[in-house]
DRENZA-323732 format. One line per 8 residues: number of its first residue (from 1); their letters; for each residue x, y, z of N, C-alpha, C. Coordinates in nm, 4 decimals, padded with zeros to 6 digits. Layout:
<nodes>
NUM> a> X,Y,Z,X,Y,Z,X,Y,Z  ...
</nodes>
This chain:
<nodes>
1> xxxxxxxx> 08.7998,05.8642,06.1410,08.9354,05.8140,06.1526,09.0006,05.8192,06.0018  08.9288,05.8345,05.8999,08.9877,05.8303,05.7640,09.0406,05.9592,05.7140  09.0107,06.0722,05.7852,09.0659,06.1985,05.7514,09.1921,06.2185,05.8283  09.3124,06.2437,05.7625,09.4312,06.2649,05.8492,09.4206,06.4096,05.9221  09.4795,06.4096,06.0403,09.4699,06.5270,06.1217,09.5882,06.6181,06.1070  09.6073,06.6582,05.9919,09.7112,06.7718,05.9530,09.6560,06.9078,05.9596  09.7378,07.0035,05.9883,09.6997,07.1416,06.0022,09.6222,07.1984,05.8865  09.6814,07.1698,05.7644,09.6070,07.2104,05.6373,09.4694,07.1530,05.6209
9> xxxxxxxx> 09.4535,07.0302,05.6518,09.3142,06.9663,05.6264,09.2305,07.0179,05.7373  09.2697,07.0344,05.8527,09.1866,07.0954,05.9530,09.1483,07.2316,05.9239  09.2380,07.3171,05.8820,09.2089,07.4534,05.8353,09.0885,07.4474,05.7244  09.1195,07.3599,05.6374,09.0131,07.3497,05.5303,08.8800,07.3093,05.5685  08.8681,07.2205,05.6841,08.7454,07.1842,05.7295,08.6773,07.3031,05.8172  08.7643,07.3903,05.8819,08.7109,07.4883,05.9522,08.6550,07.5857,05.8521  08.7441,07.6193,05.7607,08.6964,07.7244,05.6520,08.5570,07.6716,05.5782  08.5505,07.5288,05.5286,08.4336,07.4967,05.4853,08.3066,07.5006,05.5746
17> xxxxxxxx> 08.3228,07.4714,05.6987,08.2244,07.4763,05.8028,08.1638,07.6137,05.8095  08.2625,07.7185,05.8228,08.2209,07.8627,05.8232,08.1458,07.8946,05.7085  08.1896,07.8593,05.5897,08.1293,07.8960,05.4691,07.9834,07.8380,05.4554  07.9806,07.7124,05.4978,07.8553,07.6467,05.4991,07.7505,07.7141,05.5852  07.7837,07.7551,05.7134,07.7010,07.8133,05.8077,07.6468,07.9436,05.7417  07.7477,08.0241,05.6807,07.7063,08.1560,05.6190,07.6187,08.1409,05.5032  07.6539,08.0327,05.4291,07.5809,08.0116,05.2999,07.4318,07.9825,05.3361  07.4035,07.8888,05.4343,07.2617,07.8566,05.4673,07.2062,07.9684,05.5324
25> xxxxxxxx> 07.2696,08.0481,05.6057,07.1989,08.1685,05.6596,07.1657,08.2723,05.5512  07.2454,08.2850,05.4608,07.2360,08.3695,05.3375,07.1169,08.3244,05.2577  07.0939,08.2066,05.2472,06.9826,08.1498,05.1640,06.8433,08.1752,05.2533  06.8492,08.1486,05.3778,06.7452,08.1506,05.4643,06.6860,08.3018,05.4784  06.7750,08.3933,05.4957,06.7323,08.5244,05.5430,06.6486,08.5747,05.4338  06.6684,08.5921,05.3092,06.5734,08.6441,05.2043,06.4427,08.5687,05.2062  06.4496,08.4350,05.2165,06.3116,08.3713,05.2182,06.2362,08.4012,05.3355  06.2934,08.4334,05.4552,06.2285,08.4472,05.5767,06.1770,08.5936,05.5688
33> xxxxxxxx> 06.2387,08.6905,05.4987,06.2005,08.8388,05.4831,06.0876,08.8429,05.3913  06.0644,08.7474,05.2927,05.9542,08.7570,05.2020,05.8230,08.7257,05.2615  05.8280,08.6524,05.3660,05.7066,08.6030,05.4198,05.6011,08.7174,05.4839  05.4904,08.7117,05.4789,05.3906,08.8177,05.5274,05.3376,08.8043,05.6581  05.3311,08.6827,05.6999,05.2590,08.6414,05.8130,05.3618,08.5796,05.9224  05.3692,08.6138,06.0435,05.4586,08.5596,06.1286,05.3883,08.4464,06.2189  05.4536,08.3414,06.2189,05.3816,08.2293,06.2932,05.5162,08.1507,06.3516  05.4817,08.0536,06.4182,05.5921,07.9725,06.5056,05.7146,07.9234,06.3930
41> xxxxxxxx> 05.6816,07.8825,06.2678,05.7830,07.8497,06.1757,05.8784,07.9572,06.1456  05.8301,08.0770,06.1415,05.9230,08.1989,06.1066,06.0023,08.2217,06.2296  05.9487,08.2246,06.3556,06.0216,08.2366,06.4803,06.1310,08.1406,06.4967  06.1055,08.0106,06.4584,06.2059,07.9006,06.4608,06.3086,07.9224,06.3629  06.2722,07.9573,06.2389,06.3754,07.9963,06.1359,06.4576,08.1118,06.1783  06.4046,08.2132,06.2342,06.4824,08.3240,06.2789,06.5895,08.2703,06.3954  06.5355,08.1997,06.4882,06.6345,08.1453,06.5827,06.7342,08.0520,06.5201  06.7007,07.9784,06.4247,06.8064,07.8878,06.3558,06.9066,07.9780,06.2848
49> xxxxxxxx> 06.8596,08.0894,06.2289,06.9648,08.1723,06.1585,07.0496,08.2441,06.2598  06.9978,08.2861,06.3560,07.0723,08.3368,06.4697,07.1781,08.2414,06.5190  07.1517,08.1203,06.5501,07.2409,08.0242,06.5879,07.3373,07.9897,06.4871  07.3053,07.9720,06.3617,07.4193,07.9499,06.2492,07.5007,08.0667,06.2498  07.4596,08.1928,06.2552,07.5423,08.3119,06.2622,07.6503,08.2921,06.3825  07.5989,08.2697,06.5026,07.6763,08.2616,06.6149,07.7754,08.1450,06.6133  07.7404,08.0455,06.5475,07.8469,07.9169,06.5239,07.9369,07.9525,06.4189  07.8994,08.0232,06.3011,07.9911,08.0638,06.2123,08.0988,08.1439,06.2676
57> xxxxxxxx> 08.0618,08.2440,06.3492,08.1665,08.3397,06.4053,08.2523,08.2598,06.4978  08.1958,08.1673,06.5785,08.2820,08.0879,06.6700,08.3814,08.0054,06.5935  08.3509,07.9479,06.4703,08.4389,07.8791,06.3926,08.5436,07.9827,06.3457  08.5118,08.1011,06.3027,08.6074,08.1886,06.2484,08.7102,08.2372,06.3509  08.6529,08.2550,06.4806,08.7475,08.2879,06.5960,08.8403,08.1752,06.6195  08.7841,08.0414,06.6108,08.8820,07.9293,06.6478,08.9796,07.9177,06.5193  08.9384,07.9428,06.4046,09.0455,07.9348,06.2908,09.1365,08.0417,06.3056  09.1192,08.1551,06.3424,09.2014,08.2668,06.3583,09.2991,08.2314,06.4703
65> xxxxxxxx> 09.2494,08.1678,06.6017,09.3368,08.1233,06.6900,09.4232,08.0118,06.6576  09.3740,07.9221,06.5618,09.4721,07.8129,06.5047,09.5871,07.8647,06.4215  09.5585,07.9758,06.3491,09.6520,08.0462,06.2668,09.7654,08.1100,06.3328  09.7018,08.1951,06.4376,09.7833,08.2755,06.5235,09.7580,08.2290,06.6671  09.8225,08.1439,06.7209,09.7968,08.1046,06.8636,09.8035,08.2113,06.9631  09.7163,08.1995,07.0626,09.7055,08.3026,07.1568,09.6604,08.4485,07.1106  09.6031,08.4475,06.9971,09.5538,08.5997,06.9398,09.4576,08.6538,07.0168  09.3764,08.5880,07.1071,09.2778,08.6496,07.1810,09.3194,08.6638,07.3280
73> xxxxxxxx> 09.3192,08.7728,07.3850,09.3655,08.8028,07.5167,09.2680,08.8969,07.5844  09.2571,08.8970,07.7195,09.1841,08.9853,07.8024,09.2818,09.0943,07.8342  09.2424,09.1905,07.9144,09.3227,09.3003,07.9719,09.4703,09.2628,07.9885  09.5572,09.3490,07.9514,09.6997,09.3161,07.9820,09.7547,09.1932,07.9394  09.7138,09.1303,07.8266,09.7744,09.0233,07.7703,09.7435,08.8792,07.8455  09.6448,08.8959,07.9369,09.6026,08.7529,07.9910,09.5296,08.6804,07.8982  09.5593,08.5588,07.8781,09.5080,08.4680,07.7811,09.3710,08.4248,07.8301  09.2798,08.3953,07.7368,09.1445,08.3395,07.7664,09.1621,08.2119,07.8434
81> xxxxxxxx> 09.0773,08.1655,07.9241,09.0761,08.0362,07.9810,09.0450,07.9382,07.8903  09.1195,07.8388,07.8810,09.1088,07.7238,07.7845,09.0913,07.7778,07.6471  09.1752,07.8702,07.6016,09.1623,07.9350,07.4813,09.1777,07.8511,07.3502  09.2370,07.7224,07.3739,09.2399,07.6409,07.2594,09.1089,07.5687,07.2195  09.0077,07.5722,07.3149,08.8889,07.4849,07.2988,08.7822,07.5732,07.2071  08.7164,07.4858,07.1381,08.5964,07.5471,07.0519,08.5002,07.6148,07.1546  08.4805,07.5425,07.2589,08.3651,07.5925,07.3529,08.3911,07.7307,07.3982  08.5071,07.7753,07.4242,08.5395,07.9114,07.4638,08.5032,08.0151,07.3536
89> xxxxxxxx> 08.5239,07.9718,07.2186,08.4931,08.0720,07.1117,08.3535,08.0779,07.0908  08.2775,07.9587,07.1247,08.1175,07.9590,07.1056,08.0697,08.0494,07.1991  08.1219,08.0594,07.3223,08.0787,08.1420,07.4391,08.1057,08.2870,07.3920  08.2298,08.3204,07.3605,08.2499,08.4587,07.3168,08.1826,08.5115,07.1979  08.1591,08.4214,07.1132,08.0818,08.4498,06.9814,07.9414,08.4865,07.0341  07.8834,08.4204,07.1054,07.7435,08.4413,07.1475,07.7318,08.5632,07.2429  07.8271,08.5866,07.3108,07.8251,08.6969,07.4109,07.8527,08.8242,07.3310  07.9324,08.8155,07.2137,07.9447,08.9315,07.1375,07.8188,08.9582,07.0444
97> xxxxxx> 07.7700,08.8490,07.0033,07.6447,08.8558,06.9169,07.5240,08.9235,06.9900  07.5289,08.8895,07.1223,07.4025,08.9367,07.2009,07.4326,09.0729,07.2592  07.5567,09.1233,07.2479,07.6067,09.2547,07.3023,07.5834,09.2413,07.4643  07.5942,09.1351,07.5119,07.5917,09.1064,07.6503,07.6985,09.1834,07.7304  07.8230,09.1641,07.6864,07.9411,09.2101,07.7427,08.0064,09.0995,07.8316  08.1445,09.1284,07.8480,08.2233,09.0224,07.8931,08.2256,09.0310,08.0432
</nodes>
């Protein structure tokens, strides 16, 4: 409640969150690649990096949509369902990351 909900401050929060996720992933990837033996900790670290990258792109998509409203559309200009919510961008980020298809 102590942070005002102005567009500039919210944009800064989204940008800092995006950078934090990518920074943590960038630090963890080289450390993970140096390991010689694969065990449960490396598998968990890989999954964590994967989730961080997916969330980073979801925040990036959300940030772009806040700057240019309705910038994401499906065929023929149809807007995404509930395109203003972060959950939609999390869904589309992970669908894109897994190359699952829409």
